[in-house]
C-alpha angles and dihedrals in degrees: 000000000000120000142209104221147152115262110202093185091073108094135200127230123197115231118217111200133166091232132027138165121269115263112276146153133215094038127131132234126197133176130231112177108307094343130089119204119206120197136185125330134151141256126183092346092308112121120207128220096183132120123218128182128206120199104213091198095052093030091224133138118217128182111233111214114212117240090201135039109294122224120264112285115268149159138204089041128131131251135189136173120231126168091348091304125110118228122196127191134187127329130145142266089195098304118059116272130211106188126112127209137177126217119204112205090197091075101005091243133151125213128180120239117216113246119199116250110254096038100125120237113249147173136192089046129128135227136200135176127233117176110308095350143082116211120204122195138185130330135131113308132173096287096042132267114003137198095198120141114210128187129203121195111215095198097045096035086226132143122210127185102217092187170144087272130186093198142001131226091025097113137004094263095058100031100121123057091205088070095058129103110265115256144233090050138120114260131190119260118256114274151156134210092040130132126245132181138169114244125176093333094314134102115235120199125190137182126328138145128284146116127123092301094036089237099102111113114217126213095174127118124212130188121206119199107206092197097053092029091224134132125216133178110253117241093237136127118225118199090207144354115267138187137170091027130146114247145169140170113250108202096192092065097027094236142119104234122210132196132187122335 
């Protein structure tokens, strides 16, 4: 039986840097080698579109000026790193957004990624990478909270709605039934503010906020198998329900580490 628990032996160290980003929330942070890239966020109704890098070896922050036009400022979006390039999707400012962009640290350039018409703008979702694909789950979309799982193939530049689906063949992103989640199967409830990481070729989702009034705090854990296209509830024990927490997967200890919430 695996367990979600507090580990008091983990210690914090305060970083002193000459420069640092302005305080914010709803931003994203992704790692590439020894560098963390922070993008976007919001403070006092002001949305950011800046990129900052943090060198974990030198323990120094640096502002990264864009060499091309940056995407519209946003917060509560998702971000992943693939092939040394940062991909951001969705978010809000303040309305939900449905665009996707990539940032290449090699030349500090932004490029827009085509998103199929019909994919609903969303915020509060999560994203993770397995092999050649980015998986996007949950969030708040046009019709409220969603439990959709989307997939984007980096090599094919192709979006697929894995499900749940109400139909097939209707649009290019749900054209093939073989791409759909297998039913009948239990699936997680729609949610936002949850955590999601890729572990050993599977997607692990924990916590979040949902329910009819969007005030129900979740403590459940779900595992999605991209190959079988099936969900199952994880055999984990959570000491409390959490949402809007910071999280990451630490490979050296084989654990998803949470902070705050």
